[in-house]
N, C-alpha and C positions, 0 to 999 in steps of 0.2 A: 884200869878204870875204863868205861865205855867213852868212845869219842865219836864226835860229830863235827861235820864241816858244812859251812854254809858259805855259797858261792853266789857272788853278784857282781856285775860289771862295774858299778859305781858304789862309793861307801854312803851315799844319801839312801840307797836302796837298803842297806843294813840299817841305818840310823832310823829310817822312817817305818820300815816294814818287817823288822826282825828282832829288835831288842825284847820284845815279849817272847819270841820264839827261842831266843838265846837264854832268857830266864826260866821258861819250860823245861828246855833241855838239862840246864844245870841242877834244876829241882830234882829231875829224874835221874841224877847220877852221871851225866854226861861232862866230860872235859870238850869246850866247843872252840873250835877255831874258825877262824873267816879268812876267805880269800876275796880281795876286790882290788880294784885299781886306785889306789890312794892319790895318785898323780893327776886323777880327773873326779872332782869333787861331786859333781852332778848337780843336783837342784841345791845343795848347800854351799856355801860360801868356803874358801880355802882356810880359813882361820877356823870355822867351825869344824873342818875335817881334821885339823891338828888337834883340836880339844877333843874330838870324838875318838881319835885312836888312842888317847890317855884313857879317856874313860874305860874303853874295851880292855886296855892293860890293866886297868884298877879292879875289872872283875875277872881277872884270870883268863881274859881270850887272847890267843895267840893270832897275830896277824900276817898274813902272806899278801905282799905287794905284787899283784898280778897285772901285767898292761894290758888289759881288756880294751878294744876299743868299741864305741858304741855304732860304729860303721861296719856292718857286716862284710864288706868287701875290703877291709883293711887287712894287708899282710901281717901286722902285728898280732891277730888273734890268732895265727898259726902258732907265734911263739907262746901265746897265752895259753892255748890248748896243751902245748908241750911242756909248760910250767905245771898247769893242772894235773896232767897225767904223772909227773913226777911226784907231786905232792901225794896224790892218791894212791898209785901204785908202788912207789918205792919207799917213801919216807914215812908214811902213815897207815895204820890199820884201823880204818874207819868203820863204825856200825852203822851211821847214817850220814848220807850227803843230801843237802837241801839245796836246790838252785833254784836262782831268780834271775829274771830278765833273758831275752832270747839268746844273748851271746853267752851267758854264764850257763844256760841250759843245754846248749849246743856244746860247748866246751867240756862241761862237766860229765855230760852222758856219753861222750865220745870216750873220755877218759875213763869211765868206768865200764865200757862195754865188756873189757875182757873179763873183769871181775864181778860183773853183774849176776847176781843169785848167790854169790858166795858170802853168806852171812852179812850182806850189806843191804841197807834199805836207801834206795834211791828215790828221792823226791823232787818233783818240779813244779813250782808254783808259776802259773802263767798270769802275770799281771795285765792281760788282755793281749789277746793273739793279734799279730800283725794283719792277719786276714780275717775280715770280718765284712756284715753286709754293706755294701757301698765302697769297700776297699778297692784300690787299684787293682787291676789285674796284675800287675807284676808283683804285688805282695802275696796274691794267691799262688802264683807261680814259683815264687821264692820260698816262702816260708810254710806253706800248708805241706808240701811232700817232706820237707826236713821234719817237721814236728810230727807227722804221721809215722815216718820212719824210726825216729828217736822214741817214739812211745813204746815202742817194742822194749826198750832198756829202760822202762820207768815203772816202778813199783807202784807209786802214787802219784797221779797227776791230780794238783789242786786248780781249780779255775775260781774266779771270783765274780762271775756274772751269768746270766741265764744263756746268753747267746753262746758264749765259749762253752760252757757245759753241755749244751745240747750237742754242739758239734762233735765234742769230745767223747761223749756217750755213743753217738752213732757211728763215728768214723776211726777212734784211735783205738790202740790195743795195750795200753796200760793195765796193770793188774787191777788197779783200784782207782776211780775218777771222784772226785769229790768236788761239791760247791760249797765254798768257804765264803761268808760275806765280808770280806776285806779282811784288813789287818786288827780291825777292832779300834773302837775310839770311846774313849772315856767319857759317857754321857755326864756324869757330874761335873767333869771340868769344864764342858760348854753349856750345860743347863743350869746356870747360875743367874742370880739377880744382881745386876750392877747397881750401884746407888746413882741416883740423879746426879750428885756432886762429881763422883768420879766419871761419869759419862761426859759430863760437860768439859772436866778437865782434859780428858783424853782428846775430846773433838777439837778443844781450843789448841791444844799441842800439834794437832794435825791440820790446823789452818780451816777448820771447819766451823759454821755458826749453827745455830740452833735451829735456823729455818731450811737448811740444807738437806736435801735428799741425797743419802749417801749408799751407794752400790760398792760392793767389795767383789774382787776376783782373786782368789788365792791360788796362784800357780806360777811354775817357772815361766819367764817370758820366752816363748818359743813358737816355731812355725805350727806345732801340733796343738798347742794350747789356744792358738788364734787370737789373742788379744787384738790383732790389727783389724779385726772385724768389729770388735766393740770400740775401738777409738774412732773408725770411720763412722759408727753409730752416734758415737758422742757429738761429732760435728753437728748433725742433725737435731738431736736432742738437746744441745745447749742452747741453739736458735730458738727453739721453743720455750725453754726454761733453762735459766741461766744458775738456778738452785740445785741443778742435778749435778752431783760429784761423783767420782770414780777413784777407789783405792785399789791399786795393783800392788799385789803382795807375791814377792817371788824373786828370786835369783835371775839376773838377765842374761839369757844366752843369744841374744841378737846383737850384741855390740851398740847398744844406745839407738838403733835403727827407730823404735817406738817413741823414745824421747825427743828425737829429731822431729818425727812427725808431729808430736805434740806441739813443740814449738811452733813449727812452720804453721801450724793451723790455728795458733792462738788458744790452744787448750790447757795451757799449763796452769790456768788458776782453776780448772775444773778437774784435773786428773793429778793424783798425787802417787808417785812411783816410790815405793817403801822399802825395796829390796827384801832380802830375808829377814824374818822377825820370829821371835821368840813368843810373841804376846798375841798370836793370832786370837785366842778364845777371846780377850779383850777387844780386839779390833772388829771382830764380828758382833759385839754387842753395841758398840757405837754406830753401827751400819743399819740401814734399812732394808735393803735388798740384796739377795747373794745372786750372782751372775756367772755364768760360766759358756764361753763361745768355742770349746773344744772341738776339734775335729774327730778325735777318737779317744775313748778312756776304757780303763779296765773296770774298775769301781772307785769312783773319785773320791778320796777322804775330804778334799775340800767341800764337796757338796753334803757329805755326810755330816761334817763339822756345823755347816752353816744351818742344817736343818735341826740338828741337835740344839743349836743355839737359838731355835724359834724363829728364822728367818722364812721368809717366801723366797722362792727361787724362780728365776727366769734362765732356761738353759736351752743349749742346741740339742738336736735330735740324732743324738749318736749313741751307740751301746755304752752301758754304764751309766750315763745320764738317765736313760729310760729305765733302768732298774731301781731308780731312787724318786724319780719325779711322777706323780699321777697327775695329770691335767687337771687344772682347777681344785685340786685337793690340797696339794703343798707347794705347788707352782705351775708354771707353764713351760712347756716344751714347744721351741720355736724352729722353722725350716730355714728363714733367711733373716735379711737385715730389716725389711719391712716389717715383719711379725716380731722382732726382736724391738724395734721402736714403739709399736703398737702396745706390746705386752709392758714394757717398761714404764711407758705413760699411764696405762690403765691401772697398773699396780700403785703407782704414785696417787693416783687420784682415789683410789679406794682404799682407805684407812683400815677398814676390817680385814681386808687380806695380809697388811702387814703383820698383825698380831694372830691371824688364824692358826698359824703352828704352835703358837704358845699354849692354846688350847686344845692341845693333844688331837689334833687332827692328823699328824703323822706318827706313827709307832716306828721307833727306833731301836727298838730293844734288841732286835736280831744281830744289829751293827756293835752292840756294846762290846767293849774290850772282854768283860767277864766271859760272855757267851763263846766270843772267839777263841779265848785261851782254852776254854774246856774242849772244844772242836780240835784245836791242834793237838792237844794233850792226847786225845785218843788217836789221832793220825801217828803221833810218834810212837805210840804204844802197839800200834797194829801189828800183829804177826805174820800176815800174809797167808 
């Protein structure tokens, strides 16, 4: 039986970005194994990680627990590399190895270096290079040379935004370089009509009133996602209009820092921390505006899902966000807190904008799961 291995540093990357890939590979006749650090759940909860391991077992996916660290300087990554090398070179004979995340991509391709080209297809998906326009110089000095060197040992390099694709096409030496529009989102799941009664009930359960203007940001609470900028903005917004509310959905990786800021600044009646949720498609329907203050993105699923739900968006000017938002067509791109406040208030006062995307001003079909699945199937079948 043909065999495939999927490598990622954290299980959330398998759950959120690779379940469709596992399904495709199994349909193509592959036994699929997974290597990730199940002791570091990533953006999902520890409880969800345990559930996820059982789900993988139920579909006959073998799991390897490899202690990757998301810190590139951690010595534990040396051990992780040795574990991956043993799995790849000694214990199994894989036909496809598909890697994700910078650490997973480095460890996996180093482990495959000696057997590269021997009836093995090495695939790496870059979910957003750490070097990008406006990135710190250190990112370019550290990550760019490594990615360029390892591209020589890559059959297919998959990028998910235009900026990364352009850099890879010009500078890297992978046999094949592809632009795939994310992991695929089910349009039908997000583009549905919620009854007025259900909307009202869910709003009430969240402590929201009918006349509240509700913003939503779905992302892990982290420095990269930069919710702190949004909270500082809320201090000024709520002084102008106390009906403005904010839903923050995602696992907290900042140890309560944002909640403390919220209480200290008496914003707890306006900001609701919801943690990890499985009903995001419903939460988007009770919201009025999608927001993102991220510092960098690959191709943000949260923005795709919000646009598919028909929401107008106000987002920061970073890679990934720029791929999805066209100024004044489906949202606004802002460069600082002043513009963020201005565009949020402008959207609140302009009711037409709140429903503009529901009138098909934004074509999201290329991000639909069906189209992405077809693209990935073609990639897995590529002969080289």
